[in-house]
C-alpha positions in Angstrom: 24.4 3.5 -1.3 26.5 3.6 -4.5 27.0 -0.1 -5.1 28.2 -1.2 -8.6 25.7 -3.0 -10.7 27.3 -6.4 -10.3 27.1 -6.1 -6.5 23.5 -5.1 -6.6 22.7 -8.2 -8.9 24.5 -10.4 -6.4 22.4 -9.0 -3.5 19.1 -9.4 -5.5 19.9 -13.1 -6.4 20.9 -13.8 -2.8 17.6 -12.4 -1.5 15.6 -14.4 -4.0 17.4 -17.6 -3.1 17.1 -16.9 0.6 13.4 -16.3 0.4 12.7 -19.4 -1.7 14.7 -21.6 0.6 13.3 -20.0 3.7 9.7 -20.6 2.4 10.4 -24.3 1.9 11.8 -24.4 5.5 8.8 -22.5 6.9 6.3 -24.8 5.3 8.0 -27.8 7.0 8.5 -25.8 10.2 4.8 -25.0 10.5 3.7 -28.5 9.8 6.1 -29.9 12.4 5.3 -27.3 15.0 1.5 -27.6 14.6 1.9 -31.4 14.7 3.8 -31.2 18.0 1.1 -28.8 19.4 -1.7 -31.1 18.4 0.1 -34.4 19.3 0.6 -35.4 15.6 3.8 -36.4 13.9 3.7 -34.1 10.9 5.9 -34.8 7.9 8.5 -37.5 8.7 8.9 -39.8 5.7 10.4 -37.8 2.8 14.0 -36.8 3.6 15.6 -36.4 7.0 13.0 -35.2 9.5 10.5 -34.9 6.7 12.4 -31.9 5.2 11.8 -33.2 1.6 8.0 -33.0 1.9 7.8 -29.3 1.3 10.1 -29.6 -1.6 8.1 -32.4 -3.1 4.9 -30.4 -2.7 6.5 -27.5 -4.6 7.7 -29.7 -7.4 4.2 -31.3 -7.6 2.7 -27.8 -8.2 5.2 -27.0 -10.9 4.2 -30.1 -13.0 0.6 -30.3 -12.1 -2.0 -29.6 -14.9 -3.0 -26.0 -14.8 -6.7 -25.3 -15.3 -8.4 -22.0 -16.3 -12.2 -21.7 -16.0 -13.9 -21.4 -19.4 -15.6 -18.1 -18.6 -12.7 -16.5 -16.6 -10.9 -13.4 -17.8 -7.8 -15.2 -19.0 -5.4 -12.1 -19.0 -6.3 -11.0 -15.4 -6.4 -14.6 -14.3 -2.8 -15.1 -15.3 -1.5 -11.6 -14.3 -3.1 -11.6 -10.7 -0.7 -14.2 -9.2 2.3 -12.4 -10.8 1.2 -9.1 -9.1 1.0 -10.9 -5.7 4.4 -12.7 -6.2 6.2 -9.6 -7.4 5.0 -7.5 -4.5 6.1 -10.2 -2.0 9.7 -10.2 -3.3 10.0 -6.4 -3.9 9.3 -5.6 -0.2 12.6 -7.1 0.8 14.6 -4.6 -1.2 14.8 -2.1 1.7 15.0 -4.6 4.6 18.5 -4.6 6.1 20.0 -8.1 6.9 23.1 -6.5 8.4 25.3 -3.5 8.9 28.2 -2.1 6.9 30.8 -4.7 5.7 33.8 -4.9 3.4 33.1 -6.9 0.2 35.9 -7.2 -2.3 37.3 -3.8 -1.1 33.9 -2.1 -1.4 32.1 -0.8 1.7 28.5 -1.7 1.5 25.5 -2.7 3.6 23.8 -6.1 3.8 20.7 -4.9 2.1 19.7 -4.4 -1.5 19.1 -0.6 -1.1 18.4 2.0 1.5 15.9 4.8 1.0 15.1 7.9 3.2 11.5 6.7 3.2 12.1 3.0 3.2 9.2 2.2 5.6 6.8 4.0 3.3 8.0 1.9 0.4 7.3 -1.2 2.4 3.7 0.0 3.1 3.2 0.9 -0.5 4.5 -2.4 -1.9 2.3 -4.4 0.5 -0.7 -2.3 -0.6 -0.1 -3.1 -4.2 -0.4 -6.8 -3.4 -4.1 -6.3 -2.7 -4.7 -6.0 -6.5 -3.3 -9.5 -6.9 -6.0 -10.9 -4.6 -8.9 -8.7 -5.8 -8.3 -9.4 -9.4 -7.9 -13.1 -8.8 -11.4 -13.2 -7.2 -13.0 -11.0 -9.9 -11.3 -12.7 -13.0 -12.3 -16.2 -11.8 -16.0 -15.5 -12.5 -16.9 -17.5 -9.4 -19.1 -16.2 -6.5 -16.8 -17.9 -3.9 -13.7 -16.4 -5.5 -15.3 -12.9 -5.7 -16.4 -13.0 -2.1 -12.9 -14.1 -1.0 -11.3 -11.2 -3.0 -13.7 -8.7 -1.6 -13.0 -9.9 1.9 -9.3 -9.8 1.4 -9.4 -6.2 0.1 -11.6 -5.1 3.0 -9.4 -6.9 5.5 -6.1 -5.6 4.2 -7.3 -2.0 3.9 -8.8 -2.0 7.4 -5.7 -3.4 9.1 -3.3 -1.4 7.0 -4.7 1.8 8.6 -4.0 0.5 12.1 -0.6 -0.8 11.0 0.4 2.6 9.5 -0.7 4.5 12.6 1.3 2.1 14.8 4.4 3.1 12.9 4.0 6.8 13.3 5.4 6.7 16.8 8.5 4.9 15.5 9.1 7.7 13.1 8.7 10.3 15.8 10.9 8.4 18.3 13.8 7.6 15.9 13.5 10.7 13.7 13.9 8.7 10.5 12.0 6.5 8.0 15.1 4.7 6.8 15.1 1.1 7.8 18.9 1.1 8.4 18.8 4.3 10.5 15.9 3.0 12.6 18.0 -0.1 13.4 21.1 1.9 14.2 19.0 4.2 16.5 18.3 1.1 18.6 22.0 0.4 19.1 22.2 3.0 22.0 22.4 1.5 25.4 20.2 2.4 28.5 21.2 2.3 32.1 18.2 1.4 34.3 18.6 2.5 37.9 22.1 3.6 37.0 23.2 0.1 36.1 25.2 -0.3 32.9 24.1 -3.8 31.9 24.6 -3.2 28.2 20.9 -3.2 27.5 20.1 -1.8 24.1 17.2 0.7 23.6 15.0 -1.4 21.4 11.8 0.3 20.3 9.3 -2.4 21.4 9.6 -1.5 25.1 9.3 2.2 24.8 6.6 1.9 22.1 4.8 -1.1 23.5 1.3 0.0 22.4 2.6 0.5 18.9 4.2 -2.9 19.0 1.0 -4.7 20.2 -1.1 -2.9 17.5 1.4 -3.8 14.8 1.6 -7.5 15.8 -2.2 -7.8 15.7 -2.4 -5.9 12.4 0.3 -8.0 10.8 -1.7 -11.2 11.4 -4.8 -9.6 9.8 -2.7 -8.2 7.0 -1.4 -11.7 6.0 -4.8 -13.5 6.1 -3.4 -15.9 8.6 -5.5 -17.8 11.2 -7.5 -16.8 13.2 -8.0 -14.0 10.6 -8.0 -16.3 7.5 -11.5 -15.2 6.5 -10.7 -14.7 2.8 -9.8 -18.4 2.6 -12.4 -19.7 5.0 -13.0 -23.2 3.6 -16.1 -23.7 5.7 -17.7 -20.7 4.0 -15.9 -19.9 0.7 -14.3 -23.3 -0.3 -10.9 -21.7 -0.7 -11.7 -18.0 -1.2 -10.0 -16.0 -4.0 -7.8 -19.0 -5.0 -10.7 -21.5 -5.4 -10.3 -21.7 -9.2 -6.4 -21.7 -9.2 -4.3 -24.8 -9.6 -0.8 -25.8 -10.6 2.0 -23.2 -10.8 -0.4 -20.2 -10.3 -1.7 -21.7 -7.0 2.0 -22.2 -6.0 2.7 -18.5 -6.5 -0.1 -17.5 -4.1 1.1 -20.1 -1.6 4.6 -18.8 -1.9 3.4 -15.2 -1.6 1.5 -16.0 1.6 4.6 -17.4 3.3 6.9 -14.7 2.0 4.4 -12.0 3.3 4.4 -13.7 6.7 8.2 -13.4 6.7 8.0 -9.8 5.4 5.8 -8.5 8.2 7.9 -10.4 10.7 11.0 -8.8 9.2 9.4 -5.3 9.5 8.5 -6.0 13.2 12.1 -7.1 13.8 13.6 -4.1 12.0 11.4 -1.4 13.6 10.9 -2.8 17.1 13.3 -5.6 17.9 16.7 -4.2 16.9 16.9 -5.7 13.5 20.3 -7.4 12.9 21.7 -6.3 16.3 22.8 -9.1 18.7 20.4 -10.3 21.4 21.4 -9.3 25.0 23.7 -10.5 26.6 25.5 -11.6 23.4 26.0 -8.0 22.4 28.5 -7.7 25.3 30.7 -10.3 23.5 32.8 -8.3 21.0 33.3 -11.1 18.4 29.5 -11.6 18.2 29.1 -7.9 17.2 30.7 -8.7 13.8 28.4 -7.2 11.1 28.7 -10.4 9.1 26.8 -12.2 11.9 24.0 -9.7 11.6 22.0 -11.9 9.2 22.1 -14.7 11.7 20.6 -12.6 14.5 18.1 -11.2 12.1 16.9 -14.6 10.9 16.6 -15.8 14.5 14.3 -12.9 15.4 12.2 -13.3 12.3 11.8 -17.0 12.9 10.5 -16.3 16.4 7.8 -14.1 14.9 7.0 -16.9 12.4 6.7 -19.3 15.4 4.2 -16.8 16.9 2.1 -17.1 13.6 2.2 -20.9 13.9 1.3 -20.8 17.6 -1.8 -18.7 17.2 -2.9 -20.8 14.2 -2.8 -23.9 16.4 -4.5 -22.4 19.4 -7.1 -19.8 18.4 -10.4 -20.4 16.6 -11.4 -18.4 13.5 -13.1 -15.1 14.1 -16.5 -14.2 12.7 -16.2 -11.6 10.0 -18.2 -9.0 12.0 -16.0 -9.6 15.0 -12.9 -9.2 12.9 -13.9 -5.9 11.3 -15.1 -4.6 14.7 -11.7 -5.3 16.2 -10.0 -3.3 13.4 -12.3 -0.3 13.1 -13.6 0.1 16.6 -10.6 -1.3 18.5 -7.2 -1.0 16.9 -7.7 2.2 14.9 -9.1 4.4 17.8 -6.4 3.1 20.2 -3.7 3.8 17.6 -5.0 7.3 17.1 -5.1 8.0 20.8 -1.6 6.6 21.3 -0.2 8.6 18.4 -1.6 11.8 19.8 -0.3 11.1 23.3 3.2 10.1 22.1 3.4 13.1 19.8 2.6 15.3 22.8 5.4 13.8 24.8 7.8 14.2 22.0 6.8 17.9 21.6 7.3 18.4 25.4 10.8 16.9 25.2 11.8 19.2 22.4 10.2 22.3 24.2 11.7 22.4 27.8 9.2 25.0 29.2 6.4 22.5 28.7 8.3 19.8 30.5 7.5 21.3 33.9 4.9 23.4 35.6 1.8 24.2 33.6 2.8 21.9 30.8 2.4 18.8 33.0 -1.1 19.8 34.0 -2.0 20.6 30.4 -0.8 17.1 29.4 -2.7 15.5 32.2 -5.9 17.3 31.1 -5.4 16.2 27.4 -4.9 12.6 28.5 -8.0 12.7 30.8 -10.1 14.0 27.9 -8.8 11.3 25.5 -9.5 8.6 28.1 -12.9 9.9 28.8 -13.8 10.1 25.1 -12.5 6.5 24.6 -14.6 5.2 27.5 -17.7 7.0 26.3 -17.2 5.7 22.8 -16.8 2.1 23.9 -19.5 2.2 26.6 -22.4 3.0 24.3 -25.5 0.8 24.9 -26.3 -1.8 22.3 -29.1 -0.8 20.0 -32.5 -2.3 20.5 -33.1 -5.3 18.2 -35.5 -4.7 15.3 -38.8 -6.4 15.5 -39.0 -9.1 12.9 -42.4 -9.3 11.1 -44.1 -12.7 10.9 -46.8 -14.1 8.7 -46.9 -13.3 5.0 -44.0 -11.1 3.8 -42.9 -9.7 0.5 -39.3 -10.8 0.0 -38.8 -8.3 -2.8 -39.7 -5.3 -0.7 -36.1 -4.2 -0.4 -35.5 -4.4 -4.2 -33.8 -7.9 -4.1 -35.0 -11.3 -2.9 -34.0 -12.4 0.6 -34.8 -15.8 2.1 -37.8 -15.8 4.6 -37.0 -15.9 8.3 -38.5 -18.4 10.8 -42.2 -17.5 11.2 -42.5 -15.8 7.7 -44.4 -17.2 4.7 -44.0 -16.3 1.1 -47.2 -14.8 -0.5 -47.4 -17.4 -3.3 -47.2 -20.2 -0.7 -49.7 -18.8 1.9 -52.8 -19.9 -0.1 -51.3 -23.3 -0.8 -50.4 -23.8 2.9 -53.9 -22.8 3.9 -55.7 -25.1 1.5 -53.5 -28.2 2.3 -53.5 -27.7 6.1 -55.6 -30.5 7.7 -57.9 -29.6 10.6 -56.4 -30.6 13.9 -58.0 -33.6 15.5 -59.6 -33.3 19.0 -57.3 -34.5 21.7 -59.7 -37.1 22.9 -60.0 -38.7 19.4 -56.2 -38.7 19.0 -55.8 -40.5 22.3 -58.3 -43.1 21.3 
């Protein structure tokens, strides 16, 4: 893409305006949808249909007094939300809103830029956002904030591995890491049972395991319910943003909703045809206009955002050990097995002698070994529970104090308990 500077500036400004406006709408949309699901009204008073409520909340954060804890690291405390906000906007530089169009005599694409490794740029930018959350927790000098930051980093790293593995099959299938070329590769039509129905070859159906793994990972990546453990108010008050207020809090709030739209846009681009029209509208020639691509793109992304809201209103929050077990013992092994299987199929397609005869039996053998290994890994017996000692225990035996468990007594209290314990009365005297 060799766009002039003025055209690139127009694209950047449009993307920023779209994201800010879209975030305001999504805040209202989530409140209204959750209200409908839970038989509540949601925002209805400010503006038509309550649309002014999200705008009013944003303006309140802009003018609200901004506090910084006295013992916080002031530099990192201020820089942390800027890192999270910048990463949230930067990811949209390589996401295509539409195909090639003519703009004032210049042939361009409806995206800021296109790179041969655009998907890797998306993964890299979303990884940088982790620093905004970790530094926020550390610089606040608060135990709740620190625990929230550590949870957020562990959660993002764990689920980024599964997310990255789920995208390998997309690269192998389309033969590209460019977001634009991946969308265009899904424009080809398929003819099931010899019927030419105009169905486009979107990746989600062919790569269904990758699609399912990515959808679960994107919920964990964005710290959304039921995976909102870094901000679990029942445990950590508000997690890494406990000490934030005013405009800095608004930046984190904005980054969360933009990240939700970002992962939804990645799913739309890589699996759901991006800006391509939805069947059967793709059979209508006027609706294949590239200027209508952003409309189709926004509709698909909004459907994914509706999925985020739906699971928030229906599923309870996971325990932290359940959440990490799902990532490390569930999604990552499945993603690895699926990647090996799909890579084998792709190799067989490119090497015809393996597509028949001994190659089929070799593939069946490899699949059988993988399935057997997975079954054996998941079917291990649970370890025997450790026997918990009772009586007088030394809580400093492990090098740091731990609270006593039921049935355990601290050494300094054992003598006091023994001296103050009253002898039990005989049953007969108690009855009298």
